[in-house]
N, C-alpha and C positions, 0 to 999 in steps of 0.2 A: 376499579375492576374487582368483581367478586369471583372467587374460584371455589369449587367444591373441595372437600377434604382430600379427595384422591387426585385432583388435578395438580400436576407438578409444573408443567410448562404450557403456557397458552400463547398461541400466535394468532393475532387478529389483524386482518386487512393489511398484511405485509406487502410492501411494494419496494422494489429495488430498481433504480434507473441508472443507466450508464450513458455517458455522452457518446454518440455515434461517431465513427471515424470519418474524417474529411467532410464534416458538416452534414452528415446524412441523417441528422435528427437524433432523438433520444431513443435508446433501446431499453424498453421496460422488460427486464429479465424475469422479474417476479411481479405478478399482477393480482394483488388481493388474496393472498394465501391465508387460510384459516386452518390451524392445526391444534390439537390438544394431545398432550402426552401425560399419561397417568403413571403413578408410582409403580415401578417394577415391571412395566409392560415393554414390549418391543414394537415400535412403529416402523414399518417399512415404507420407504418412498421410492417409487419406480417411475420410469418414463424414458423417452428417447433422449439422446444428447441434445442439449439446448432447451430442455423443458423447464429448467430452473431448479432441479433437485439440489445440486451442490451449492448454488447461490443461497438457497433457503437455509441450508444447514450452516453455512459460514456466517450468515447474517445473525444467527443466534448469539455467536460469540464475538461479533464485531470484527471479524477477520477479513472483511472485504477491503479492497484497495480504497484509497482516499477519493478516487474519482466516482465511487458509488454513492448514490443518494438513497438512504434507507428511510422509509416512512412506515407508519403503522405501529403495532404494539407487539413486543415480545416480553412476556412477564414470567419470571421465575418465582413461584410461591407468592404471586401477587406483586412482586417487585419489578418495576419496569426496567428493562435493560437497554432499550434504544435511547440514546442520548446520555447514558451514564458516563461520568468522567472516566478517563482512561485508567486512573489509579484504582478506582473501585471495580471497574470491569476486569482488571488484571487479577484482583483478589478472587474473583468468581471463576476465572479460567483456571482449570486444573483442580480447583478445590470443590466447586459445586457442579461445574460442567467441564468435561474433558473431551478432547478430540482425537480420533484415530484417523490419520490421513491416508489417502490412497497410495502415495509413494513414500514409504518410510525412509528410503535412502535420501530423499530430498528433505524430509522432515527432521532427521537427525543432523546435528552439526558434524561434519566429517572429521574435524581435527580434534575432537574430544572423545574420550572413551565412553562406552555405553554406560558403565557404572556411574561415572561422574555426572552424566546427563540425567539419569534417573534419580540420583541422590540430590541433584540440584532441584528437581521438581518436588522432592520431599521437603527440602529445607525452605523452599519458597513459601510454603503454607503451614509448616509445622516447626515448633521449637525443637530443634534436633541438632546435635553436633555431627561432625563429619563421619565419625566412626559409626554412630547409630544410623545415620542416613545410608551409609554403605551397607550395613547389615540389612536394612529394610530393602535396599535395591536387590540384594542377593535373594531375599525372601520372595520378592516380586518375580524375579527371573525364574525361580523355582516354581512359583505358582503357574506361570504360563508355559511350563514344560521345556525350558531351555536346559540341556544337560550341563552338569558341572558349573553351576551358576557363579561360584566364587572365582573361577577362572574366567568365565565369560565377562565378568565386570570390567576386566582390563582389555577387552577387545575393542577395536574401532569398528564403526558401522560397516565399512567395506569388507571386513573379515567375516561378517555374518552372511548367510544365505538370505534370499528374499523372504522366505517363511520365518526365519529366525528374527530378521529385522522387524517384521510385522508383529511378531509376538512380543518383542522388546518394546515396540511402540505401545502395545496394549498394556504392558507392565507399567510403563510410564504414565499412561492415561489413568490407571486405577490406583496410582501411588497414594493418593489422598482420599480414596474411597468416595468418589464423586457421586452426586445424585443422578447425573445424566451422562451417558456416553454417546457422543456423536461419531458414528463410523461412516466415513465417506468412501464408498467403493473399496472396502478394506481387502477384498480378495481378487480384484480385477486382474492383476498381473501374475497371479499365482497358479501353479499346477493344481489339478483337482485334488490330489492327496494332501498337498499343503493347505489348500483352501479348507478342506475338512478339518485339519488341525486348527487352523486359525478360528474357524467358526466354533469349534469346541472350546477353544480358549476364551472366546467372547462370552459363551454361555457360562463358563466357569467364573470369569470375572464378574459377570452380572449376578451370578448366584452368591459369590463371596461378598460383594459390596452392596447388593440390593438395589443396584442402579437401574434406572430406566434406560432403554437403548433406542436411539434413532438410527436405523440402518438404511443408508442410501445405496441403491444397487440397480443395475440394469438387468441383472440375472433373476428372472422370475422364479427359478428353482431355489435360489438362496432365500428369496423372500418367503416362498411357501414353506421352507424348512424352519425359518427363524422367527417370522413376524407373528404378532397377535392381531394387529390391525394394519391395514395397508392404505396408503394414499397414492393415487395415480395422478401424475402431473403431465400436462400438455400445454404448450405455448405459455408457460409462466404461471399457470394456476392449477389448482386441484380440480380434476374433472370427475373423480370418483373416490369415495372413501367408505371402507366397510371392514368388518372383521374378516380375517384371512380366508376362512372357509367359505363365507358367503361371496366374497369377491371372486374367488376362483371357480366356485360352483355355479354362480348365477350373476355374472357381471351385468350391470345396467347401463354401461356406456359403450358405444360401438368401438371406441379406441381401446378400451380394456379387452374387449372381446377379440379385437384384431391382434393385440399383443400376444394373447394366449394362443391363438391359432397359428401365429407365425413361428412359434418355438418348436424346434425338433425335439422329440422326447426319446429317452433311453428305452422306454417300455413299449415303443411302437415301431413298426417297420416303416420303410420308405413310402414314397408317394408324394404328391404335390403338397407343399405347405401353402398357407393362406396369407400372402403378403398384404400389407396395407399399402394401397396405391399412393403415389406421390411422395412428397417430402414435407417435413414440418415447416410452418410458415416463418418468414423473417419477422422478428419482433419489433420492427419499425413501422409505424403507421398501419397497424392491423386494420383490415376492412371490418365493417360492422357485421354482427352476427357471430355464429359459433366458429371459432378458428379451425375446428376440425371438419367443417362442412365440405370444403373442397376435396377431402379424402374419404368422406363418409358415404357408404352405399345407401344409408337411410335418410339422407338429408333432403329436405324439401324447401320450398320458398320461405316458410316460416323460420327455418333455421338460419337464414341469411339476413334476417331483419334485426334481431337483437341477440346478444349473447345470453344463453340460458343460465340462471343462477344455480348454485349447488343446493339441491333440496332433497329432503327425505326425512321421515319421522321415526324410522325403526333402527337407527344407527347405520343405515346403508344409504349414503347420499350419492347423487349423480347430477352432473350439470348437462342434462340432455332432455330434449322434448320427447324423446322416444323411450325414456327410462321405464315408464310403466309397462309399455309393450314388451320390452326386453325382460322385465321382471316376471311377466305373466307367461310369455311363450318360451323363455329360456332356450333360444336357438343355439345351435353349434356354430362356430365361426364360419364353416363352409356353407351354412344356410343363409348367411348375411353377406359375406364377401364373395366375389366371383373366384371360383377355383380354376387356376390355369389348367388347360388341357395339354398334358405332355404327350410327346410321341410315344406310341406303344413300344415296350421293351421287346427285344428280339426273343424268339422262342428259346427256352432253356435247352442247352445241349451239354453233353459231357465236356467239361473244360479241357480234357486231354485232347479233344478234337480241334480246339481253337488254336490259332497260330500264337506262338510265344512272342511277346513284345519285349519284356525285360526279365532277365534272370540274374540274380545276384547270389553268389555262393561263397560263404566263409570270408566276407569282406572285412578287412582290418585296416586301421589307419592310426598312426601314432604321431605325436608332436613332441619335439624336444623341450625339456625344462632347462632353461639357461640361467646362469648366475654370474654376476659380475657386471661392472659398468664399462670399463675400457676393454678388457679382455674377457669375453664371455666364454664360459665353459659349460658343457652339458652335465647336469647333475641328476637327470632322471627323464622319464617319459610320461606323457599323458596318453593313456589308452582310450582315445576318443571313440573308436569303433573297434570291436574285438570279437567279431563273429556274427555277421548279419547275413540273413538269407531272405531273399524276396523273389516272388514269382508273379508276374502279371501277364495275362493273356489278352487277346484282342477283345475290346469292348468291356473289359473289367475295370472296376475301381478298387484299388487296394488302399486301405486306410493304414497309415503309419502313426502309431501313438506311443506315448511314454512321457515321463517327466522331463523337465528342463535338464540338460546335461546327459540325457540318455544316448545321444549320438545321432539324433534324427537329422539335424542340419548337416553334420559332417557326412552322413550317408548320402544326402542329396548332392552335396558338392562333389563327392567322388563319382557319382553317376553322371552328373552334368559335365564333369571335366572331360569325359570320353578319352581318358588316358589309362595307362597301365596302373592298376591298384597296387598298393604296397604289399598286400597279400589277398588271396582270394581271386574271384573271377567275376567280371561284369560282362554280360552279353546283351546287346541291344539289337533287336530284330535279327537275332541269330549271329551277329558279328561280335567277336571278342575284341573289346576295346584295347587290349594290351598289344595288339598287332596291327592297329589301324595306321594307315599312312595319313599325311596331312590332308591330301585330297579326299580321302575316305571320311575323315573326321568332318570336313566341311560339308560333304554331301549328307552325312548322317545327322548333322546338327539340325537340319530342318525337320527331322522326325521327332525331335525332343525339345520341347519348349517349356518355359516356367512362368507361373503367375505368382508374384511376390505378395507378402503379407500387407505391406503398406503401399497402396497404389500411388499416393502422392509422392513418396520418396523414389518410386521406380519410374515415374513419368517425368521427362525433361520439361520443366516449367516454361522454358523459352520457346518451345515448339508448339505449333497447333497440333491437335490430335491426329489430323490427317497425315502429317509428316511422321508422327510417332508410330502410327500403325504401319507406315510404309517402310520403316527401318529394317525389319527382318527380310522383307522382299528385296530391298536394295542390297542387303548383305549377301543374298543368294543370287544377285545379278539378274533379277527379273526384268523383263522389258517394261518401259514406261507405260505402254498402253495397258498391260496387264495390271500394273500397280494402280493406275487411275480407275480401272474398272473394279478392282478388288476392294478398295477402301469403302465406297458406299455399300457394297455387298456385305462387308464385315460389320459395319455399324448397324445395319438393319438386322443382321443375325443376332447381335447381342442386345437388341431392344433400344437402340438409339436412332436418331434421325441422320440421314446422310448430310443434311445441312450443317450438322454439328462439326464437321471436319475442319472448319476454319476457326473453331473456338480453342481456347487454351485450357489446360488442366484445372486451373484455379476456378474456372467458371462452372465446374461440375460438382455435384455432391459426392460423398465418399462412395456410395454404391455405384454411381455412374462412372467414377474413375476406375473402379474395379472392373466394370464392364469394358472399359477402354483397354485395360491391361489384358483382359481375356481376348479381345479382338486382335490385339497385337500378337498374342501368342498363337492365335489361329491363322495368322496371315499366310504362313508358309505351309498350311495343311499338314500339321504334325500328326503322328500316330499316337504319341504318348505326351500327355500334359502333366507336368509336375506342379502341384498346387501347394504352396507353402503357407499354411494358415491363412487362406484367402478371405475368410469372412470374420476373423477374430476381432478386427478393428471396426466392424460395422454394427449398427443398431440391429436389434432382433428383427424388426420389420423389414429393414433393407436386406439383411442377411437372407431372409426367406426368399426374396426375389432372385438373389444371386444363386442360391442353391437350386431353385427351380430352373434357372437358366442353364446351369451346369448339367442337370439331368436331361434337359431337352437337347443340348448340344451333343452329349454322349450318345443319345439314342439316334439322332439324325445323322451324325458324322461318323458313327462307329468308332469313337475315341476310346482310349484307355487313360485312366487317371492314376497317378500316385499322389494321394491326398494326405498331407501331413496336418494334424490338428491335435490340440490338447483337449478339445471338446468332444467327448465320446458320444454325446447325443447326435452331433453332426455326422460322425463316422457311422453310427447305427443307421442314420437316415439315408446316407448317400452311398456307402461302400458295399461291395459284394463280398470282399474278403478283408481281413484285418491282420496286421502284424504288430505285435507288442514288443517294445524295446525297453531294456533296463541295463544301465551301465555299459552301453555300447554293444549289447548282445540281443539277439532275437530270443525272447523267452516263450512266446506263444504265437501261433499263427493258424489261420483256418477261415472257413466261411463265417461271415459276420454273425449270422444267427446262432451258429454253434458256439462260437467263442463268447458271445454275450449271454447266451442262455445257459451254457454249461462250461464255464471257464475251468481250465485244468491247472492253471498256475496261480499260486497265492497272490502274486503281484497283480495279475489281471482281476482277480476277485476284489482286491482292495481298491483298484482304480474304479471298477464298476459301482462298488458300494458307496464311493465318495461322490458320485455324480448326483446332484439334487434333481428331483422331479418337480415340475411346475404343478404340483398337486398336493396340497397340505395334508389331505387324508391319507394318501399313499405314503407320504414322507414319514408320518408318525408311525407307520407299521413296518418301516424298513430297519435293518440292522446294519450299523456302520462298522467298517473295519478300519481303524485308525492306525496307520503305519507310524512307528516311532522314528523321530529324527529325520535326517536327510540321507540321500544316497551316499555311499562311501566315496572318497576321493578317487578320481580316475587315474591318479598318478601311481597307484599301486595295483597290481593284478592279484586279487585274492585267490587263495587256494579254495578248491571246492566250489560251492554255490555262492555267487556274489550277493545274492539276495538274503542269505540266512541271517544277517545281522538285524534285519527288519521284519523277518518272516514270522507271521503269527502261527503258522503251522509248525515251524522248527521248534518253537517253545513248548509244544505239546508232545514232541517225539521222545522216545527212549534213547538211552545212551548209545546203543548200537546204530540206530537210525541217524542220530545226530552226527556220529562219526562219519557216516557215508556222506552227509551234506558238507562236512568240514573238509574231507579229503578228496572227494571225487566230484568234479564239475559235471553237472547233468548235461547231457547232449540233446540237442533238438533234432528230431527226426524230420529233416527238411522235406523229404518226399511225402510225408504223411498229409492226408487231407486236413486233419486237425491235430497238430502236434504241440507239445509243451516241453520246455527244458526244465523239468522237475522230476526228481526221483519218485515222487509220490503223486504225480499228476493224475494217473489213472484211478487212484484211490480217492 
């Protein structure tokens, strides 16, 4: 095989087969992938779950299980890696090609200290004694921005936060200055502010080592921000490949166009998204023709005859018979895919005239910190929620955002408990939960329902979905006749077939399971629906359909939503108002347009600046605000402003102004239309 001077890694006709379960045939997870990685560049690989992204990346290093059959060619500087003896491949791993895994907690050995594991990676490929390897490990931790690296060396993986673990994983990956970094969904489970830190660390590591980067991600915003070239995968093969600006500006495959149209954007207001219909095909015995044809609005009979090859002569390739048409016409996603017609929104009225559904004032919740094995004693408290204010009116969606550990989930549990709070006040439909009788709680329970993040975990796998949807009605002692009539009505309402009632949860896709969860929540006709990260586990194309459904249900049923999400683009798309939490407190709240366009709290500004846009041109013109470190421990209640240790504004203030931040806790004007708990918010 011949390679040009700039080609570092070449993948040709890569195929990966897995034996199907229960004799169902062979699953070809990767089907003839061709990729080229040049020195110093970043190649982004995107696609839905099951498209073959991660399998392709793991194939490069031979990290697939023994049941996988790998064929084709993977060449590093012209040297073939497939079929290489394990000993020789081990010398390449970590030295020439290094991996940053999706879950660093699983990738690190939990019983060894972080410093020992990084030093081991150094000594595996370099002649170095223990002391020199430890010094190198400290240098690497300092490079990736972990504070007090000499002390961090002696920490175990569980003592690091998620962002710190991912940074430590990057430090170990660059320990031997590899030529290639493979990053497989490195920011998937991280908050947006920590994601921004990790992406910045990846850029730093790439700059310091000169390594090329293969970035596997489902987040088009991350790809637009980081990549030089992009490969889009579908059904185990690359269906489009192009420089990042061309791919986002003028996609030539309907699948790429659909992915871009399905993404909610921080810089756009709400409205219907453009979902890709259907689901990805099973990779067992694929029918002839283009695998995307059953979901493609441009497909014709010629698309179902033979699978189109990946072609193109200008560095922009697409596996589509309509590629030339898309290149010439450059249609918007809504001009190709059918745009769902949502019910018209109600006429805007003064929200003070709307009935109040939920009001939370000064909510607080602490948990004891216990020490001891036989006799436990209280040694402190965790201030999980320490001053939360929420206000939801009829027909409104309130978005609740903040980093992990900010108290969002605890706030939800306090509201859902319908009991007296530890401090503060919770009013649901005008009733104070502190004085409710057991019978009143039972009656009020029907007005407040929840949709969980993971639909598979929240649906009983032993019951058909008809019985699952019937459970809330049975709990409210509804007559059998009403239950029997309500189930098909609910399934139709969420876009499923009444005949599906006899099927079990495992027979549905992730998006369909979430629709089942929504149907169950709607069974007792609630007035307030609590949505806890309901689309975070879904592919972007499936997410668009669920978000459209939620908008439709809100308009037709006059529902109110309390929508919790770490994705601010989803909040911008769906919410009417937004409440921002930090370290258990509400730090800013107001109409979503006001908060997103003119944020008054430095924390809100940092959150918004960290959200990547699926637009590489816009991404290059944005200014990022990187927050240092992680939030303080909730086991101590700081004096003054809790955010000042990470606040970029605090660092620019004079001594007198800093003194105010240090001594006086800023108050949130809860009654204000747009308020922020910052002394300098108005400025």
